[in-house]
C-alpha positions as CSV (number, residue, x, y, z in Angstrom):
1,M,149.2,77.1,134.1
2,V,145.7,77.9,135.2
3,T,145.2,80.2,138.1
4,T,143.5,79.2,141.4
5,R,141.0,82.0,140.8
6,I,140.0,80.3,137.4
7,W,139.7,77.0,139.1
8,K,137.4,78.2,141.8
9,K,135.1,79.3,138.8
10,V,135.1,75.8,137.7
11,A,134.0,74.5,141.2
12,R,130.8,76.6,141.0
13,I,129.6,75.0,137.8
14,P,127.4,71.8,137.7
15,V,129.4,68.9,136.3
16,I,127.0,68.3,133.3
17,G,126.7,72.0,132.5
18,L,130.6,72.2,132.5
19,L,131.1,69.1,130.3
20,A,128.5,70.2,127.9
21,G,130.0,73.6,127.7
22,I,133.2,72.0,126.5
23,L,131.4,70.8,123.5
24,T,131.0,74.4,122.6
25,V,134.3,75.6,123.6
26,L,134.9,79.2,123.3
27,P,136.9,80.3,120.1
28,A,140.6,81.0,120.5
29,Q,141.9,84.6,121.2
30,A,142.4,86.6,118.0
31,G,145.7,88.0,117.1
32,N,147.9,89.1,120.1
33,A,144.9,89.9,122.1
34,P,145.4,88.8,126.0
35,A,143.6,85.7,126.8
36,T,140.6,86.1,129.0
37,D,139.9,84.1,132.1
38,D,136.9,82.2,130.2
39,A,139.2,81.5,127.2
40,V,142.1,80.1,129.5
41,L,139.4,78.1,131.5
42,A,137.9,76.6,128.2
43,T,141.3,75.6,126.8
44,A,142.3,74.0,130.2
45,V,139.2,72.1,130.9
46,R,139.1,70.9,127.3
47,A,142.7,69.5,127.7
48,E,141.7,67.7,130.9
49,I,138.6,66.1,129.5
50,Q,140.4,64.9,126.3
51,K,143.1,63.4,128.6
52,M,140.5,61.7,130.8
53,L,138.8,60.4,127.7
54,A,142.1,59.1,126.3
55,N,142.9,57.4,129.4
56,G,139.5,55.9,130.0
57,E,139.2,57.7,133.3
58,L,135.5,59.1,132.7
59,D,132.9,56.9,134.2
60,P,130.8,55.3,131.7
61,A,127.7,56.5,133.3
62,L,129.0,60.0,133.3
63,Q,129.8,59.6,129.5
64,K,126.4,58.4,128.9
65,A,124.9,61.4,130.8
66,I,126.8,63.7,128.6
67,A,125.7,61.9,125.5
68,D,122.0,62.1,126.6
69,Y,122.5,65.8,127.3
70,V,123.9,66.7,123.9
71,T,121.1,64.6,122.2
72,K,118.5,66.4,124.2
73,Q,120.1,69.8,123.4
74,R,120.1,68.9,119.6
75,A,116.5,67.7,119.7
76,A,115.4,71.0,121.5
77,A,117.2,73.0,118.9
78,V,115.4,71.2,116.0
79,A,112.1,71.6,117.9
80,R,112.7,75.4,118.3
81,R,113.5,75.8,114.6
82,R,110.4,73.8,113.6
83,D,108.1,75.8,116.0
84,S,109.6,79.1,114.6
85,Q,108.8,78.0,111.0
86,G,105.5,76.7,112.1
87,S,104.4,80.0,113.6
88,K,105.8,81.9,110.7
89,V,104.1,80.0,108.0
90,K,100.7,81.7,108.7
91,N,102.3,85.0,107.3
92,V,102.3,83.5,103.8
93,R,100.2,85.7,101.4
94,P,96.8,84.2,100.6
95,V,96.8,82.7,97.0
96,D,95.0,85.0,94.7
97,P,94.6,83.7,91.0
98,K,94.0,87.3,89.9
99,V,97.6,88.2,91.2
100,D,99.5,84.9,91.5
101,H,101.3,82.9,88.7
102,L,99.2,79.8,89.0
103,L,99.4,76.6,87.1
104,G,96.5,74.1,87.4
105,N,93.1,74.4,88.6
106,K,92.5,77.6,90.2
107,D,89.8,76.1,92.5
108,A,92.0,73.2,93.7
109,V,91.8,72.4,97.3
110,I,95.6,72.2,97.6
111,S,98.0,75.0,96.6
112,V,101.8,74.6,96.5
113,V,103.3,78.1,96.9
114,E,106.7,77.7,95.7
115,Y,109.4,80.6,96.5
116,S,112.0,80.1,94.0
117,D,115.1,81.6,92.3
118,F,115.5,81.1,88.4
119,E,119.3,80.6,89.0
120,C,119.1,78.2,91.7
121,P,120.2,74.7,90.7
122,F,118.0,73.0,93.1
123,C,114.9,74.9,91.9
124,K,115.9,73.8,88.4
125,R,115.8,70.3,89.5
126,F,112.6,70.7,91.5
127,H,110.8,72.2,88.5
128,P,109.9,69.0,86.6
129,T,108.9,67.4,90.0
130,M,106.2,70.1,90.4
131,K,105.0,69.6,86.8
132,Q,104.5,66.0,87.6
133,L,102.8,66.7,90.9
134,I,100.3,68.7,89.2
135,A,99.9,66.2,86.5
136,N,99.3,63.3,89.0
137,N,96.7,65.2,90.9
138,K,94.5,66.7,88.4
139,G,92.1,69.3,89.7
140,K,93.3,68.8,93.3
141,V,96.6,70.7,93.4
142,N,97.8,73.9,91.7
143,W,101.1,75.4,91.8
144,V,101.8,79.1,92.8
145,Y,105.3,80.4,91.6
146,R,106.8,83.4,93.6
147,N,110.1,85.1,93.4
148,F,113.0,84.5,95.9
149,P,116.1,85.5,94.1
150,L,119.0,84.9,96.3
151,S,121.5,87.5,96.8
152,F,124.5,85.5,95.7
153,H,122.8,84.7,92.4
154,N,122.1,88.4,91.7
155,P,122.0,90.4,89.6
156,G,121.0,87.5,87.3
157,A,118.2,85.9,89.4
158,K,116.6,89.2,90.3
159,T,116.8,90.4,86.6
160,E,115.4,87.3,85.4
161,A,112.5,87.6,88.0
162,E,111.7,91.2,87.1
163,A,111.6,90.1,83.3
164,A,109.4,87.3,84.0
165,E,107.0,89.6,85.9
166,C,107.0,92.0,82.9
167,V,106.1,89.2,80.8
168,A,103.2,88.4,83.1
169,L,102.3,92.1,83.2
170,V,102.1,92.5,79.3
171,A,101.0,89.1,78.0
172,G,99.3,87.2,80.8
173,N,99.7,84.0,83.1
174,D,99.9,81.6,80.1
175,T,102.7,83.3,78.4
176,Y,104.4,83.8,81.9
177,W,104.5,80.1,82.4
178,K,106.1,79.6,78.9
179,F,108.7,82.1,79.6
180,N,109.2,80.6,83.3
181,N,109.6,77.1,81.9
182,A,112.0,78.1,79.1
183,I,114.4,80.0,81.6
184,F,114.5,76.7,83.8
185,D,115.1,74.5,80.8
186,R,118.0,76.7,79.3
187,T,119.8,78.0,82.5
188,T,122.9,76.2,83.7
189,S,122.2,78.0,87.1
190,N,124.3,79.6,89.8
191,G,123.7,83.2,88.8
192,T,124.9,83.5,85.4
193,G,123.3,80.3,83.8
194,F,121.0,82.2,81.7
195,P,122.5,85.4,79.8
196,V,120.4,88.5,80.7
197,E,121.0,89.9,77.3
198,N,118.8,86.7,76.0
199,L,115.8,87.7,78.1
200,L,114.3,90.2,75.4
201,P,114.7,87.6,72.7
202,L,113.1,85.0,74.9
203,A,110.1,87.2,75.6
204,K,109.7,87.8,71.9
205,E,110.0,84.0,71.3
206,V,107.1,83.3,73.6
207,G,104.9,85.9,71.8
208,V,105.5,89.1,73.9
209,D,105.3,92.5,72.3
210,E,108.8,93.9,72.4
211,K,108.0,97.6,73.0
212,A,105.6,96.9,75.8
213,Y,108.1,94.5,77.4
214,Q,110.9,96.9,77.0
215,A,108.8,99.8,78.4
216,C,108.1,97.5,81.4
217,I,111.7,96.8,82.1
218,D,112.9,100.4,81.5
219,G,110.2,101.7,83.9
220,G,111.2,99.2,86.6
221,K,107.5,98.3,86.8
222,T,108.0,94.8,88.3
223,K,111.1,95.6,90.9
224,Q,108.6,96.0,93.8
225,R,106.6,92.8,92.9
226,V,109.7,90.7,93.2
227,L,110.7,92.5,96.3
228,D,107.3,91.9,97.9
229,D,107.5,88.1,97.1
230,L,110.9,87.9,98.6
231,N,109.8,89.7,101.7
232,N,106.8,87.6,102.1
233,G,108.8,84.3,101.8
234,I,111.1,85.6,104.6
235,A,108.1,86.5,106.7
236,A,106.6,83.0,106.2
237,G,109.9,81.3,107.3
238,V,111.4,80.6,103.9
239,N,115.3,80.7,104.2
240,G,116.4,79.0,101.1
241,T,115.3,77.7,97.7
242,P,113.0,76.1,96.7
243,G,110.9,76.8,99.7
244,S,107.4,75.5,99.4
245,I,104.4,76.0,101.5
246,L,101.4,73.6,100.9
247,I,98.1,74.9,101.8
248,N,94.9,73.2,102.1
249,H,92.4,75.8,101.3
250,A,89.3,73.8,102.8
251,T,90.9,73.2,106.3
252,G,93.4,76.0,106.5
253,K,96.1,73.4,107.3
254,M,99.7,73.9,106.0
255,R,102.8,72.0,105.5
256,I,106.4,73.2,104.7
257,A,108.5,71.5,102.3
258,A,112.2,72.9,102.3
259,G,114.3,72.0,99.3
260,A,114.0,70.0,96.2
261,L,112.2,67.0,97.6
262,P,111.4,64.0,95.4
263,L,108.2,63.5,93.9
264,Q,107.1,60.8,96.4
265,N,107.9,63.1,99.3
266,M,105.6,66.0,97.8
267,Q,102.9,63.4,97.1
268,A,103.0,62.2,100.6
269,L,102.7,65.8,101.9
270,V,99.6,66.3,99.5
271,D,98.1,63.1,100.7
272,Q,98.6,64.1,104.4
273,L,96.7,67.4,103.7
274,L,94.0,65.9,101.8
275,S,93.3,63.4,104.7
276,T,93.6,66.0,107.5
277,K,90.1,67.2,108.5
């Protein structure tokens, strides 16, 4: 039974606000904790609304008003997320061919900066898409790979990223990309898809000096580089992998590509940036 005191609170709430609030009703009380007025109110009002809906007692105009309200709230939430990403994307670290792992024409007008995880199955799926995108836009687009090892794929993803950075440090960009491609070709993903004990043999396979590589690993020389990539991705609004930021270096315009988008979608983003003045 709902107390008079609680129903007096109901009377002070605008109708639409009340009904919209029901859509996000408070969670039930945990354990044996005493129910609060708000929890009792939420349960009671929800029951009344459900009964009215079942009996067809809600005015159709009111039902439409509620639906419109919810639609607007959802659209506003999407807009807020988009605006938040848009404001953060400017934090992406500028592309530097002397520092970044870059594939394609270093002077290309468009860079696709991918924040990626060697153990992410969606990154594995996206890898050939990026290769094809570079091939289809010769000279116009380059690919910058940055590390974004997800915590639930560690220690595998983080270890692989540090190993790849050691390959780059010891043997250069071309060898780095051989190592990078080989991991994505061979991993079955999800954290343990590429045995970490195979990293040294793979480094030797692509032509890296074993002693120099091992010294880099033992000295932890690339741990900070991986962390810096991860932190920059977060600052730029990346919250999952693959998370890509397309940059037009001539205009400064940027586009965000979240997830393993198909080739046609990536091409459409490139075309938009190329046509934007």
